C-alpha positions in Angstrom: -42.1 -63.0 41.9 -43.9 -63.5 45.2 -41.7 -64.0 48.3 -40.6 -67.5 48.9 -42.2 -69.5 51.7 -39.5 -71.8 52.9 -40.4 -74.2 54.7 -34.4 -85.5 66.6 -29.6 -87.2 68.3 -31.7 -90.4 68.6 -29.5 -93.4 69.1 -31.7 -96.3 69.9 -30.3 -99.2 68.0 -29.9 -102.3 70.2 -27.2 -104.7 69.3 -27.8 -108.1 70.7 -25.0 -110.5 71.4 -26.2 -114.0 72.1 -23.9 -116.8 73.4 -25.0 -120.4 72.5 -25.1 -122.8 75.5 -22.9 -125.7 74.7 -21.3 -128.3 76.9 -18.1 -128.7 74.9 -15.8 -126.1 73.3 -16.9 -125.3 69.7 -15.3 -122.8 67.3 -17.8 -120.8 65.3 -17.3 -120.3 61.6 -15.6 -117.0 61.0 -17.3 -114.3 59.0 -15.4 -113.6 55.8 -15.3 -111.2 52.8 -15.1 -112.8 49.4 -14.3 -110.3 46.7 -14.5 -110.7 42.9 -13.6 -108.1 40.3 -15.5 -108.2 36.9 -14.2 -106.4 33.9 -16.4 -104.7 31.3 -15.9 -102.4 28.4 -18.3 -99.4 28.5 -17.4 -97.9 25.1 -15.1 -98.5 22.2 -13.6 -96.0 19.7 -10.9 -95.9 17.1 -7.6 -96.2 19.0 -9.0 -97.0 22.4 -11.9 -97.8 24.7 -13.5 -97.1 28.1 -13.8 -99.8 30.7 -14.0 -100.6 34.4 -14.2 -103.2 37.1 -17.0 -104.0 39.4 -15.8 -105.2 42.8 -18.5 -107.4 44.5 -18.5 -108.9 47.9 -20.0 -112.4 47.9 -19.0 -113.1 51.5 -20.7 -112.4 54.8 -18.5 -109.7 56.3 -17.4 -106.3 55.0 -14.2 -105.8 53.0 -12.5 -102.7 54.2 -10.2 -102.0 51.2 -9.4 -103.3 47.8 -6.7 -103.4 45.3 -7.1 -104.6 41.7 -4.0 -105.4 39.6 -3.6 -106.4 36.0 -1.2 -106.2 33.1 -1.8 -104.6 29.7 0.1 -105.7 26.5 2.8 -103.5 25.0 1.3 -100.7 23.0 -1.7 -100.3 25.3 -1.9 -97.9 28.2 -4.4 -96.5 30.7 -4.8 -92.8 29.8 -7.1 -91.7 32.6 -9.0 -93.2 35.5 -11.5 -92.4 38.1 -12.9 -93.6 41.5 -9.6 -95.1 42.3 -5.9 -94.4 43.0 -3.7 -95.6 40.1 0.0 -96.7 40.2 1.9 -98.1 37.3 5.1 -100.1 36.8 5.8 -100.7 33.1 2.7 -102.5 31.8 1.5 -103.5 35.3 -1.3 -101.4 36.8 -2.5 -101.3 40.3 -5.8 -99.6 41.3 -6.6 -99.0 45.0 -9.9 -97.8 46.3 -10.5 -94.1 46.6 -11.5 -92.7 50.0 -15.2 -93.0 49.4 -15.5 -96.6 48.1 -13.1 -98.7 50.1 -15.7 -100.5 52.2 -17.7 -103.2 50.4 -20.5 -104.7 52.5 -21.8 -108.2 52.1 -23.8 -108.5 48.9 -22.7 -105.0 47.8 -20.5 -103.8 45.0 -18.4 -100.7 44.0 -16.7 -99.8 40.8 -14.0 -97.8 39.2 -13.3 -97.0 35.6 -10.6 -96.0 33.1 -9.9 -95.0 29.6 -7.4 -97.0 27.5 -5.2 -95.9 24.5 -4.8 -99.0 22.4 -6.9 -102.2 22.0 -5.3 -104.7 24.4 -7.3 -106.1 27.2 -6.3 -106.6 30.9 -4.7 -110.0 31.8 -3.7 -111.6 35.1 -6.2 -109.8 37.1 -6.1 -110.1 40.9 -8.1 -108.4 43.7 -6.3 -108.1 47.0 -3.8 -110.6 45.7 -6.3 -113.3 44.7 -7.8 -114.2 41.3 -10.4 -111.7 40.2 -12.9 -114.5 39.7 -13.3 -114.7 43.5 -13.9 -117.8 45.6 -11.1 -117.1 48.1 -11.9 -115.4 51.4 -10.3 -113.1 53.8 -11.4 -114.1 57.2 -12.0 -112.2 60.4 -11.0 -113.8 63.7 -13.3 -116.7 64.7 -15.2 -116.6 67.9 -14.8 -119.5 70.4 -17.5 -120.2 73.0 -16.7 -122.7 75.7 -18.9 -121.6 78.6 -22.7 -121.1 78.5 -23.6 -117.4 78.8 -27.0 -115.8 79.1 -28.0 -113.5 76.2 -26.8 -109.9 76.7 -28.0 -106.7 75.1 -26.1 -103.4 74.7 -27.3 -100.0 73.7 -23.9 -98.3 73.9 -23.5 -95.7 71.2 -20.8 -95.9 68.6 -17.3 -94.7 69.7 -16.9 -90.9 69.6 -15.8 -89.8 66.2 -17.4 -92.7 64.3 -21.0 -91.8 63.8 -23.2 -88.8 64.7 -26.9 -89.2 64.2 -28.8 -85.9 63.9 -32.4 -85.0 63.6 -32.6 -81.2 64.2 -31.0 -78.2 62.5 -29.1 -77.3 65.6 -27.6 -80.8 65.8 -26.6 -80.7 62.2 -24.9 -77.4 62.6 -23.0 -78.7 65.6 -22.0 -81.8 63.8 -20.7 -79.8 60.8 -18.8 -77.4 63.1 -17.1 -80.3 64.9 -16.7 -82.9 62.2 -13.5 -85.0 62.3 -11.8 -87.3 59.8 -13.5 -90.6 59.4 -16.7 -89.4 60.9 -20.2 -90.3 59.5 -23.0 -87.7 60.1 -26.4 -89.3 59.5 -29.5 -87.3 58.9 -32.9 -88.5 60.0 -35.8 -87.9 57.7 -37.2 -84.4 58.2 -36.7 -80.8 57.3 -33.6 -78.9 58.4 -33.9 -75.1 58.2 -30.8 -72.9 58.7 -27.3 -72.1 57.6 -25.3 -75.3 57.1 -21.6 -74.8 56.6 -18.4 -76.7 57.5 -14.7 -75.8 57.4 -13.5 -79.2 58.7 -11.4 -81.3 56.4 -11.4 -85.1 56.0 -8.4 -87.0 54.7 -7.9 -89.4 51.8 -7.8 -92.3 54.3 -10.6 -90.9 56.4 -13.1 -88.9 54.5 -16.1 -87.4 56.3 -19.5 -88.5 55.2 -22.8 -86.6 55.5 -25.7 -88.9 54.5 -29.4 -89.2 54.7 -32.6 -90.3 52.9 -34.1 -88.3 50.1 -36.7 -87.0 52.6 -34.0 -85.4 54.8 -34.3 -81.9 53.3 -31.9 -79.0 53.9 -33.4 -75.5 53.4 -31.7 -72.1 53.9 -34.0 -69.1 54.1 -31.1 -66.6 53.8 -29.1 -64.8 52.7 -28.9 -62.3 55.6 -26.4 -60.0 57.2 -23.5 -58.1 55.7 -21.7 -60.1 53.0 -17.9 -59.9 52.7 -16.4 -58.7 49.5 -15.6 -62.3 48.6 -17.7 -65.2 49.9 -16.1 -66.8 52.9 -17.8 -68.0 56.2 -18.2 -64.9 58.2 -19.8 -64.2 61.6 -23.1 -62.5 61.2 -23.5 -63.4 57.5 -25.7 -66.2 56.2 -24.8 -67.0 52.5 -28.1 -68.5 51.8 -26.4 -71.7 50.4 -28.2 -74.9 51.2 -24.9 -76.6 52.1 -21.4 -75.0 52.0 -18.1 -76.8 52.2 -15.3 -74.2 52.6 -11.8 -75.4 52.9 -13.2 -78.8 53.6 -11.7 -81.5 51.3 -12.5 -85.2 51.4 -16.2 -85.1 52.1 -18.9 -87.5 50.8 -22.4 -86.1 50.5 -24.9 -88.9 50.0 -28.6 -89.3 49.5 -30.3 -86.2 51.0 -32.2 -83.2 49.4 -31.3 -79.5 49.2 -34.0 -77.1 48.1 -35.4 -73.6 48.5 -32.1 -71.9 49.0 -30.1 -69.2 47.2 -27.6 -71.8 45.9 -27.8 -75.6 46.4 -24.4 -77.1 47.3 -21.2 -75.1 47.1 -17.7 -76.6 47.5 -15.1 -73.9 47.9 -11.4 -74.9 48.1 -12.7 -78.4 48.9 -11.1 -80.9 46.5 -11.9 -84.6 46.6 -15.6 -83.9 47.3 -17.9 -86.7 46.3 -21.7 -86.0 45.9 -23.7 -89.1 45.3 -27.4 -89.6 44.9 -28.5 -86.2 46.1 -31.5 -84.2 44.9 -31.2 -80.4 44.4 -34.3 -78.5 43.3 -36.1 -75.1 43.5 -33.1 -72.9 44.1 -32.6 -69.2 43.3 -29.4 -69.6 41.4 -27.1 -72.6 40.6 -27.7 -76.1 42.0 -24.1 -77.4 42.5 -20.9 -75.4 42.3 -17.4 -76.7 42.5 -15.5 -73.5 43.1 -12.1 -72.2 44.3 -10.2 -75.1 42.8 -12.3 -77.9 44.3 -10.5 -80.3 42.0 -10.7 -84.2 41.7 -14.3 -84.1 42.8 -17.2 -86.3 41.7 -20.9 -85.7 41.2 -22.9 -88.8 40.4 -26.3 -90.5 40.5 -28.0 -87.2 41.4 -31.1 -85.3 40.2 -31.2 -81.6 39.6 -34.4 -79.6 38.6 -35.8 -76.1 38.9 -32.9 -73.8 39.2 -32.5 -70.0 38.6 -35.9 -69.2 40.1 -34.7 -65.7 41.0 -31.7 -65.3 38.8 -32.3 -67.3 35.6 -29.0 -66.3 34.0 -27.1 -67.8 37.0 -29.3 -70.9 37.3 -26.8 -73.5 36.1 -27.4 -77.1 37.1 -23.7 -77.9 37.6 -21.0 -75.2 37.6 -17.3 -76.2 37.3 -14.8 -73.5 38.2 -15.5 -69.8 37.9 -15.7 -67.2 35.2 -12.4 -65.4 34.8 -14.1 -62.1 35.9 -14.4 -63.8 39.3 -10.9 -65.1 39.6 -10.0 -62.1 41.8 -12.2 -63.8 44.5 -12.0 -67.4 43.5 -8.6 -67.7 41.7 -6.8 -69.4 44.6 -4.4 -71.4 42.4 -2.0 -69.0 40.8 -4.8 -66.5 40.3 -7.0 -69.1 38.6 -9.9 -71.3 39.8 -8.4 -74.7 38.8 -11.4 -77.0 39.2 -9.5 -79.8 37.3 -10.4 -83.4 36.8 -13.9 -83.1 38.1 -16.2 -86.0 37.0 -20.0 -85.6 36.4 -21.4 -89.1 36.0 -24.8 -90.6 35.5 -26.9 -87.7 36.7 -30.4 -86.5 35.6 -30.3 -82.8 35.0 -33.5 -80.9 34.1 -36.1 -80.0 33.3 -36.3 -76.3 34.1 -32.6 -75.6 34.5 -32.8 -71.9 33.7 -29.1 -71.6 32.6 -27.0 -74.5 31.2 -27.4 -77.9 32.8 -23.5 -78.0 33.0 -21.3 -74.9 32.6 -17.6 -75.7 32.2 -15.6 -72.6 32.9 -12.3 -71.4 31.5 -9.1 -72.5 33.2 -10.3 -75.9 34.2 -8.7 -79.1 32.8 -9.3 -82.8 32.1 -12.8 -83.4 33.4 -15.1 -86.2 32.5 -18.8 -85.7 31.8 -20.4 -89.1 31.1 -23.7 -91.0 31.2 -25.9 -88.0 32.1 -29.4 -87.3 31.0 -30.2 -83.7 30.1 -33.8 -82.4 29.8 -33.6 -79.0 28.2 -37.1 -77.8 28.8 -37.0 -74.4 30.5 -33.5 -73.2 29.5 -34.1 -69.4 29.7 -31.7 -67.9 27.1 -30.5 -65.4 29.7 -26.8 -64.7 30.0 -26.3 -66.7 26.8 -27.8 -69.9 28.2 -29.0 -71.9 25.2 -27.4 -75.4 25.3 -27.0 -78.4 27.6 -23.3 -77.9 28.1 -21.1 -74.8 27.4 -17.5 -76.0 27.4 -14.8 -73.3 28.0 -12.4 -75.8 29.7 -9.6 -77.8 28.2 -9.2 -81.5 27.7 -12.7 -82.6 28.7 -14.2 -86.0 27.7 -17.9 -85.8 27.1 -19.4 -89.2 26.3 -22.4 -91.4 26.6 -24.8 -88.6 27.5 -28.4 -88.3 26.3 -30.0 -84.9 25.7 -33.5 -83.8 24.7 -35.2 -80.5 24.1 -38.8 -79.5 23.9 -40.6 -76.3 24.5 -40.8 -74.2 26.5 -37.3 -72.7 26.4 -34.5 -71.2 24.3 -32.2 -73.6 22.6 -29.5 -73.0 20.0 -27.3 -76.2 20.1 -27.0 -79.2 22.2 -23.3 -78.8 23.1 -21.3 -75.6 22.6 -17.7 -74.6 23.2 -16.2 -71.1 23.5 -12.6 -69.8 23.5 -12.6 -67.3 26.3 -9.5 -65.1 26.7 -7.9 -65.1 30.1 -4.9 -63.9 32.1 -3.0 -66.0 32.6 -3.6 -67.4 29.2 -4.9 -70.9 28.5 -6.1 -72.7 25.4 -9.7 -72.3 26.7 -12.3 -74.4 24.9 -9.8 -76.6 23.1 -8.8 -80.3 23.3 -12.2 -81.6 24.2 -13.7 -84.9 22.9 -17.3 -85.7 22.2 -18.1 -89.4 21.9 -21.2 -91.6 21.8 -23.7 -88.8 22.8 -27.3 -89.0 21.7 -29.0 -85.8 21.0 -32.7 -84.9 20.2 -32.8 -81.2 19.4 -36.6 -81.1 19.2 -36.7 -79.5 15.8 -35.3 -76.3 17.4 -31.6 -76.6 17.8 -29.2 -76.3 14.9 -26.3 -78.6 15.8 -25.9 -81.3 18.3 -22.3 -80.1 18.8 -21.3 -76.6 17.8 -17.6 -75.8 17.7 -17.1 -72.0 17.8 -13.6 -71.9 16.3 -11.3 -74.4 14.6 -8.4 -72.0 14.1 -8.1 -71.0 17.8 -7.7 -74.7 18.7 -5.3 -75.7 15.9 -2.6 -76.8 18.3 -5.1 -78.8 20.4 -8.2 -79.5 18.4 -11.7 -80.5 19.5 -12.8 -83.9 18.3 -16.3 -85.0 17.5 -16.5 -88.7 16.8 -18.9 -90.4 14.4 -20.4 -92.4 17.3 -22.4 -89.3 18.3 -25.9 -89.3 16.9 -28.6 -86.6 16.4 -32.3 -86.4 15.6 -34.6 -83.5 14.9 -31.7 -81.1 14.2 -32.1 -78.0 12.0 -28.5 -78.3 10.7 -27.0 -81.6 11.7 -24.6 -83.4 14.0 -21.7 -80.8 14.0 -20.2 -77.9 12.0 -16.7 -79.5 11.9 -15.4 -82.6 10.2 -16.4 -85.8 12.0 -13.7 -88.2 13.2 -14.5 -91.9 12.4 
C-alpha cells in the first residue's frame, strides 16, 4: 500500500438589542416554552413492546429541562430505557432528560425510548407537570420598557466557560486540554491536522460538547514516538487516533468528520459519551471504539465507511469493549472491560468495513443495537470477520436493523454469536435477543442469524423472534427454533 497522503478563534456574532420608543410604560409579551410529549410504539412482540416519547417545543423560548411522567397498569413494567434518567414508584414512572438532550429550542424536539414487558399503555402523561398534549407555557420574565432608548449593539463574547469557537488545530488542542463542565467547543469548517486528545471530564448536569459541521474534518497523521505498554496519553507519543477521550466521561461529539487516522474515535474510561451525527471514514483500523469500560454511551445517526485500510482484520466499524486477551491493559473494572449498556442507534455502517460493522466483545452486558443499516460490501474475512455483527456479549437487544450483502467481500452469516471463555467467567454470547431485523444475504450468506451453541446458553438462551425476515439466504433465517 502506498504511503498515505493526509491532508480560524473568530467570534464575530453581533447581538442587537433594540428598545422601542414609547411614550407610556408597556410590558412586552414574555417569551415562553411550550412543551408537548407524544407517545408512539416503535415495535410490538409477544409479551411486550418498544416505545418512546417525542418532546417538542412549540413555544418561542428554549426549554432547559424536561420530565415526563406517566402510569402503567398492573402487570406492565418498563424493562429498559435510554436517552433519559428513569425513576419508578410502584406503577408510576418518571423520565428526566439525560445530560445531552435537556435543552429543547423553539421548534425543536428530542426523544427518549423504553422497552415494556406487558401490553398496557401509559396513562396520565405529564411533561414538566402539565398535560402532555401541551398548550400550557412556562414563561421567562417579561421585559418592561418605559423610557425611549437608542438601539445598542454588543459584540461581547460568551461568558468564559460557555462557548469556545475554534478554527485551527492549535486552538482545538488548547480547547480540549482546558475543557470544563458545561462548555461547548465549536469547530469551524476546515481541516484540523494533529493529535486531538482530552482527559477532561464533564458531569451529568454539565456535559462537554464538541460540535461542528460535516466539513470540519479531523485528521491525525500519526502515530509517532515511543508507545507505552498500554495506550494512555503520554508525552512524546502520538497515538494516531483521530479523536481520543481518555478518562473523560460526559462528552457529546456532534456533527463533524474524522478520517485518515490510525483509529477514528476512541473513548477510554469515558462512560456517558454520546456520539451523534458524525462521519468516520478512511481509517487504518477501527472507526469507533468504546474501550476501558466506557459504559452507558450512545452512538447514533452517524455514518461509517472504509475502515481497516492498513489492518483489515482490525477494521471494525464499531467496537464495544475489548477482547479478553487485552483485558490486562483495558480491564479496568475488576479485570474486565465492562462496556455495558452501550446503545448503537440509527447509524449507516458500510460499505467497505473490512472487519465486522459491529463487534460486541465478551464481558459486556445489556446493550441495544437498533435501527441501523449495514452494507456488507467489502468485509474482508480476515481475523474471522464474515458477518454484520459478532455478538460475544450478554443480554443485548438487536432489533429493527436492515442488512444487505453484495460482492466484493467475504460473508458467512448476517449475525453471529460466539461463546468465548474468559477469566473471570461470564455467560458470554448468551441471553441476546434478535427482533424485527431485515436481512438480504445476497445469495452468499447461509443464515440471517447463526447461533453457535444452544447448550452453552441453556441457562440464558438466545432468542430469535419470528418478526425477523430474510431473503437470498443459502440456508434460511436461523439455525435454532424461532420464537413466535
